C-alpha positions as CSV (number, residue, x, y, z in Angstrom):
1,M,0.0,0.0,0.0
2,K,1.3,3.5,-1.0
3,V,0.0,6.5,0.9
4,D,0.9,10.1,0.4
5,I,0.6,12.3,3.6
6,L,0.0,15.9,2.8
7,T,0.8,18.4,5.5
8,R,1.7,22.0,6.2
9,E,4.2,21.1,8.9
10,Y,6.9,18.6,8.9
11,P,10.5,18.5,10.4
12,P,12.5,20.6,10.6
13,H,9.5,23.0,10.4
14,V,7.1,22.0,13.2
15,Y,5.3,24.6,15.2
16,G,2.1,23.0,16.5
17,G,0.4,19.8,17.5
18,A,-0.6,18.9,13.9
19,G,3.0,18.9,12.9
20,V,3.9,16.6,15.8
21,H,1.1,14.3,14.8
22,A,2.2,14.2,11.1
23,E,5.8,13.4,12.1
24,E,5.0,10.7,14.6
25,L,2.3,9.1,12.6
26,S,4.3,8.9,9.4
27,K,7.2,7.2,11.2
28,V,5.1,4.4,12.7
29,L,3.1,4.0,9.4
30,A,6.3,3.6,7.5
31,E,7.0,0.5,9.6
32,R,3.9,-1.0,8.0
33,I,3.4,0.6,4.5
34,D,5.1,2.8,1.9
35,V,4.7,6.4,3.0
36,T,5.6,9.6,1.1
37,V,5.2,12.9,3.0
38,R,4.6,16.0,0.9
39,A,5.1,19.1,3.0
40,F,5.4,22.9,2.8
41,D,8.5,25.0,3.6
42,G,10.8,24.0,0.8
43,P,13.0,21.1,-0.3
44,R,14.4,18.8,2.4
45,T,17.7,17.1,2.7
46,P,18.1,13.3,3.3
47,G,19.1,14.2,6.8
48,D,15.7,15.7,7.4
49,I,13.9,12.4,7.0
50,P,13.2,10.9,10.5
51,A,14.6,7.5,11.2
52,I,12.1,4.7,11.4
53,A,12.3,1.8,13.8
54,G,13.6,-1.6,12.8
55,T,16.4,-2.6,10.5
56,D,14.2,-4.3,7.9
57,P,10.9,-2.3,7.8
58,K,8.0,-3.6,5.7
59,G,7.4,-0.1,4.4
60,S,9.4,3.0,3.6
61,L,9.4,6.8,4.4
62,N,10.1,9.4,1.8
63,L,9.9,13.2,2.1
64,V,9.3,15.9,-0.5
65,G,9.2,19.6,0.3
66,Y,7.6,22.4,-1.7
67,D,8.2,26.1,-1.9
68,I,5.7,28.9,-2.4
69,P,5.7,29.8,-6.2
70,A,7.8,32.9,-6.8
71,E,4.8,34.6,-8.4
72,L,2.8,34.4,-5.1
73,K,5.5,35.5,-2.7
74,D,3.6,38.8,-2.0
75,A,0.1,37.3,-2.2
76,N,-2.5,36.7,0.6
77,A,-1.4,33.8,2.8
78,A,-4.3,31.6,1.6
79,L,-3.3,32.1,-2.0
80,K,0.3,31.2,-1.1
81,T,-1.0,28.0,0.4
82,F,-3.0,27.2,-2.7
83,G,0.1,27.7,-4.8
84,V,1.8,25.0,-2.8
85,D,-1.3,22.8,-2.9
86,L,-1.4,22.8,-6.7
87,Q,2.2,21.6,-6.9
88,I,1.5,18.8,-4.4
89,A,-1.7,17.7,-6.1
90,N,0.1,17.4,-9.4
91,D,2.9,15.2,-7.9
92,V,0.7,12.7,-5.8
93,D,1.6,9.1,-6.6
94,A,-0.2,6.8,-4.2
95,D,-3.1,4.5,-3.6
96,L,-4.6,7.0,-1.2
97,V,-3.9,10.6,0.1
98,H,-4.1,11.5,3.8
99,V,-4.5,15.2,4.5
100,H,-3.7,17.2,7.7
101,T,-5.2,20.6,8.3
102,W,-6.9,23.1,5.9
103,Y,-3.5,24.0,4.5
104,A,-3.4,20.7,2.5
105,C,-7.2,20.3,1.9
106,L,-7.1,21.8,-1.6
107,A,-4.2,19.6,-2.5
108,G,-6.0,16.5,-1.2
109,R,-9.3,17.3,-2.9
110,L,-7.6,18.0,-6.3
111,A,-5.5,14.9,-6.0
112,Q,-8.6,12.9,-5.3
113,Q,-10.1,14.0,-8.6
114,L,-7.0,14.2,-10.7
115,H,-5.6,10.8,-9.8
116,E,-8.9,9.2,-8.8
117,V,-7.7,8.0,-5.4
118,P,-9.4,8.1,-2.0
119,L,-9.1,11.1,0.2
120,V,-8.7,10.7,4.0
121,I,-8.6,13.8,6.3
122,T,-7.4,14.0,9.8
123,A,-9.3,16.8,11.6
124,H,-7.0,18.7,14.0
125,S,-9.1,21.8,14.0
126,L,-12.0,23.3,12.0
127,E,-12.1,26.7,10.3
128,P,-15.7,27.5,11.3
129,F,-14.6,27.2,15.0
130,R,-11.6,29.5,14.5
131,P,-13.2,32.8,13.2
132,W,-10.3,34.7,14.8
133,K,-8.2,33.4,11.9
134,R,-9.8,36.3,9.9
135,E,-7.4,38.6,11.9
136,Q,-4.5,36.7,10.3
137,L,-5.9,35.9,6.8
138,G,-8.4,38.7,6.1
139,G,-10.4,37.6,3.1
140,G,-8.2,34.6,2.8
141,Y,-10.2,33.1,5.7
142,N,-13.1,32.8,3.2
143,L,-10.7,30.8,0.9
144,S,-9.4,28.5,3.7
145,S,-13.0,27.9,4.9
146,W,-14.1,27.0,1.3
147,A,-11.2,24.6,0.8
148,E,-11.8,22.8,4.0
149,K,-15.6,22.6,3.5
150,D,-15.2,21.2,0.0
151,A,-12.6,18.6,1.0
152,Y,-14.6,17.5,4.1
153,E,-17.8,17.1,2.1
154,H,-16.1,14.9,-0.5
155,A,-13.7,12.9,1.7
156,D,-13.9,9.2,1.7
157,R,-13.2,9.1,5.4
158,I,-12.6,11.8,8.1
159,I,-10.5,10.9,11.1
160,A,-11.4,12.8,14.2
161,V,-8.7,13.0,16.9
162,S,-11.4,12.8,19.6
163,G,-15.1,12.2,20.1
164,G,-15.5,15.9,20.8
165,M,-13.9,16.7,17.5
166,R,-16.3,14.2,15.7
167,E,-19.3,16.1,17.1
168,D,-17.8,19.4,16.0
169,I,-17.2,18.0,12.4
170,L,-20.9,16.9,12.1
171,A,-22.1,20.3,13.6
172,A,-19.9,22.3,11.3
173,Y,-20.5,20.3,8.1
174,P,-24.0,18.7,8.3
175,N,-23.7,17.4,4.7
176,V,-21.0,15.0,5.8
177,D,-22.1,11.4,6.2
178,P,-21.7,10.5,9.9
179,N,-20.7,7.0,8.9
180,K,-17.6,8.5,7.2
181,V,-16.3,10.1,10.4
182,V,-14.3,7.8,12.7
183,V,-12.3,8.5,15.9
184,V,-8.6,7.8,16.1
185,H,-6.9,9.6,19.0
186,N,-3.7,11.6,18.9
187,G,-0.7,9.7,20.2
188,I,2.4,10.0,22.2
189,T,5.9,8.4,21.9
190,M,6.7,7.8,25.5
191,A,10.4,7.3,24.9
192,D,10.7,10.9,23.7
193,F,9.7,12.1,27.1
194,A,11.9,10.1,29.4
195,T,13.5,11.9,32.4
196,P,16.7,13.5,31.2
197,A,20.0,12.3,32.8
198,P,21.3,14.7,35.5
199,D,24.0,15.9,33.2
200,D,21.8,16.4,30.2
201,A,22.3,19.7,28.4
202,G,18.5,20.3,28.5
203,W,18.6,21.3,32.1
204,K,20.6,24.4,31.3
205,V,17.2,26.0,30.3
206,F,16.6,26.6,34.0
207,E,19.8,28.6,34.4
208,R,19.5,30.5,31.2
209,Y,16.0,31.8,32.1
210,H,16.7,32.1,35.8
211,I,14.0,29.6,36.8
212,D,14.3,28.7,40.5
213,R,13.9,25.0,40.8
214,S,13.3,25.2,44.5
215,K,10.0,27.0,44.0
216,P,6.6,25.3,43.1
217,T,6.3,25.9,39.4
218,L,3.4,25.9,37.0
219,L,4.1,25.5,33.2
220,F,2.3,26.6,30.1
221,V,3.3,25.6,26.6
222,G,1.5,26.8,23.6
223,R,1.3,29.2,20.6
224,I,-0.1,32.7,21.1
225,T,-3.5,32.2,19.5
226,R,-7.0,32.9,20.5
227,Q,-7.8,29.2,20.8
228,K,-5.0,28.6,23.4
229,G,-6.7,30.9,25.9
230,L,-3.6,32.6,27.1
231,P,-5.3,36.0,27.8
232,Y,-7.6,34.1,30.3
233,L,-4.7,32.4,31.9
234,L,-2.9,35.7,32.4
235,K,-5.9,37.1,34.2
236,A,-6.1,33.9,36.4
237,L,-2.5,34.2,37.4
238,H,-3.4,37.5,39.3
239,L,-5.6,35.4,41.6
240,I,-3.3,32.4,42.4
241,D,-0.9,32.1,45.3
242,P,1.9,34.5,44.6
243,G,4.5,32.0,45.8
244,I,3.8,29.9,42.7
245,Q,6.4,30.4,40.0
246,V,4.9,30.5,36.5
247,V,6.8,29.7,33.3
248,L,5.1,30.6,30.0
249,C,6.5,29.0,26.9
250,A,4.5,31.1,24.5
251,G,5.5,32.2,21.1
252,A,4.6,32.2,17.4
253,P,1.7,34.7,17.7
254,D,-1.0,34.5,15.0
255,T,-1.2,38.3,14.6
256,P,0.6,41.5,15.8
257,E,-2.6,42.4,17.6
258,I,-2.7,39.3,19.9
259,A,1.0,39.6,20.4
260,E,0.6,43.1,21.7
261,E,-2.4,42.1,23.8
262,V,-0.4,39.3,25.5
263,K,2.7,41.5,25.9
264,T,0.6,44.2,27.7
265,A,-1.1,41.7,29.9
266,F,2.2,40.1,30.8
267,A,3.8,43.4,31.7
268,K,0.9,44.2,34.0
269,L,1.1,40.8,35.6
270,D,4.9,41.0,36.1
271,E,4.6,44.4,37.7
272,E,1.8,43.5,40.1
273,R,2.7,39.9,40.9
274,G,6.1,39.0,39.6
275,N,7.5,35.4,40.0
276,I,6.8,34.8,36.3
277,I,9.1,33.9,33.3
278,W,8.1,34.3,29.7
279,I,10.0,32.2,27.1
280,E,9.1,33.5,23.7
281,E,11.4,31.3,21.6
282,M,10.5,27.8,20.4
283,L,12.6,25.6,22.7
284,P,14.5,22.6,21.3
285,K,13.0,19.2,22.4
286,P,15.7,18.4,25.1
287,E,15.2,21.7,26.8
288,L,11.4,21.5,26.7
289,N,11.6,18.0,28.0
290,A,13.8,19.0,30.9
291,L,11.4,21.9,31.6
292,E,8.4,19.6,31.8
293,H,10.2,17.2,34.1
294,G,11.5,20.1,36.3
295,C,8.1,21.8,36.9
296,D,5.3,20.7,39.2
297,A,2.1,21.1,37.2
298,F,0.9,21.9,33.7
299,I,-1.9,24.4,32.6
300,C,-3.9,24.2,29.4
301,P,-6.4,27.1,29.3
302,S,-7.6,26.5,25.8
303,I,-11.1,27.5,24.6
304,Y,-10.8,25.3,21.5
305,E,-8.8,22.1,21.6
306,P,-9.7,19.0,19.5
307,L,-7.6,16.8,21.7
308,G,-4.7,18.7,23.2
309,I,-1.4,16.9,22.4
310,V,0.4,19.2,24.8
311,N,-1.5,17.6,27.7
312,L,-0.4,14.2,26.6
313,E,3.2,15.3,26.5
314,A,2.9,16.8,30.0
315,M,1.3,13.6,31.3
316,A,4.1,11.6,29.7
317,C,6.5,13.7,31.8
318,G,4.6,12.9,34.9
319,L,2.9,16.3,35.4
320,P,-0.6,16.7,36.7
321,V,-2.7,18.8,34.3
322,V,-5.2,21.6,34.9
323,A,-7.1,22.1,31.7
324,S,-10.3,23.5,30.3
325,A,-13.1,21.0,29.9
326,T,-13.6,21.7,26.2
327,G,-13.3,19.7,23.0
328,G,-11.4,16.5,23.3
329,I,-9.5,17.5,26.5
330,P,-11.9,15.5,28.8
331,E,-11.0,12.4,26.8
332,V,-7.3,12.9,27.9
333,V,-7.4,14.5,31.3
334,V,-9.4,12.6,33.9
335,D,-10.8,15.1,36.5
336,G,-9.6,14.4,40.0
337,E,-7.4,11.6,38.8
338,T,-4.8,12.9,36.4
339,G,-5.4,16.6,37.2
340,Y,-8.4,18.9,37.2
341,L,-10.8,20.0,34.5
342,V,-11.9,23.6,34.6
343,P,-15.6,23.9,33.7
344,I,-16.4,26.2,30.8
345,D,-19.7,27.2,29.3
346,Q,-19.1,28.7,25.8
347,L,-20.9,30.7,23.2
348,H,-22.1,28.7,20.2
349,D,-21.0,31.4,17.7
350,G,-17.8,29.7,16.5
351,T,-15.6,31.7,18.8
352,G,-15.7,29.4,21.8
353,T,-15.8,32.5,24.1
354,P,-16.8,31.7,27.7
355,T,-20.3,32.9,28.5
356,D,-19.0,34.0,31.9
357,P,-15.3,34.9,31.5
358,D,-14.9,36.0,35.1
359,K,-16.1,32.6,36.4
360,F,-13.9,30.7,34.0
361,V,-10.9,32.7,35.1
362,A,-11.8,32.3,38.8
363,D,-12.3,28.5,38.4
364,M,-9.0,28.2,36.6
365,A,-7.2,30.0,39.4
366,A,-8.9,27.8,42.1
367,A,-7.9,24.6,40.2
368,I,-4.3,25.8,39.9
369,D,-4.1,26.6,43.6
370,K,-5.7,23.3,44.5
371,V,-3.2,21.2,42.6
372,M,-0.2,23.3,43.7
373,A,-1.2,23.3,47.4
374,D,-0.8,19.5,47.8
375,P,2.5,18.3,46.4
376,E,1.9,14.7,47.3
377,L,-1.5,14.6,45.5
378,A,0.1,16.4,42.6
379,K,2.7,13.6,42.3
380,K,0.1,11.0,42.5
381,M,-1.9,12.6,39.8
382,G,1.2,13.0,37.7
383,Q,1.9,9.3,38.0
384,A,-1.7,8.4,37.0
385,G,-1.4,10.7,34.0
386,Y,1.9,9.0,33.0
387,E,0.2,5.6,33.1
388,R,-2.8,6.8,31.2
389,A,-0.6,8.3,28.4
390,R,1.4,5.1,28.2
391,D,-1.5,2.7,28.2
392,H,-4.1,4.5,26.0
393,F,-2.3,6.8,23.6
394,S,0.7,4.8,22.0
395,W,1.5,5.7,18.4
396,E,1.8,2.0,17.5
397,S,-1.9,1.4,18.4
398,I,-2.9,4.5,16.5
399,A,-0.9,3.5,13.4
400,D,-2.7,0.1,13.4
401,Q,-6.1,1.8,13.6
402,T,-5.1,4.3,10.8
403,V,-4.0,1.5,8.5
404,Q,-7.3,-0.2,9.1
405,V,-9.1,3.0,8.0
406,Y,-7.0,3.0,4.8
407,R,-7.9,-0.7,4.1
408,D,-11.6,0.0,4.7
409,V,-11.6,3.0,2.3
410,L,-9.7,1.1,-0.4
411,A,-12.0,-1.9,-0.1
412,E,-15.0,0.4,-0.7
413,R,-13.4,1.5,-4.0
414,R,-13.0,-2.0,-5.4
């Protein structure tokens, strides 16, 4: 079986959960079938191709990167995307195409028609539930929404990364056949999150950013986007125990506007409360891993999160997680067992805005204080989270489920 995976993100250009998913899934799939990844951000070298397990794999992994056409260098971001999509669609050579995020939806849909092959989409997020993207794309948001809608309505199968995401897909696109939407969770490679050795260079992140390891420390990791809920977290941090040290790994803002909003809120928080460190750069994996092992709890204040792979990563590092009870997060974080879920009632206007923001902020602060006030309980929750990540979210299991989706779709075409 030959499968082409079409994705915006792929190493060495990964900036979000969808990129992590595409990377890890392609590696385990390549132990089973022949995989070619077609990705954005230009040509890759052989050294960019991730190693796959085993000395004699049944499959193979190939990687092709594409540049934005020179004629579109100054175009709207959506048109730049479409320029790459056209190249990818033309080059597809597989029994089936598997698309990740709206960026590759047009490529997948065109390849489906041009090469007469099945189209499978993994839903990591949905444009109708991210209207704030208009701040970034302007009228291009209409184009991204159209490309996603057309692909979803014609896909042979849609993989939802959570049950919550499946419900969102059917709500956003009522013309989609429910029988074509299946749930296959995001995964985790536990070995990637092992405790670093005491002399590991990753630990230097604490010294470089003056993070005091003797203090109880709360960690946030995420991009600066509306969906990640960072502005609500910054408000909640005014309310928590001032003795709690907070580390924010927050970068890659969607727009200058939200970057300025977060910068202003952080400055106010730093002035009034202090005991907070903001890391704006994307940390290399060894440093992020050390940071997660060196902190005491993890916070995920998202208002839109199909599953929340950052929560799985934190759990794999043994951290208890405080997270919004939205989207697929309750399928990962077990309230009172692996951390605490923060209740959130949201507007049904596509924005996910809390109906009572003050209550959401207050409840978040209370949950943070609760987990940080009892170190022994926090450790117990962290261990339970580790075991849950290990037992229920392995990439090997997810790869097997994904290959079965491929087989089912191909069988329907015979």
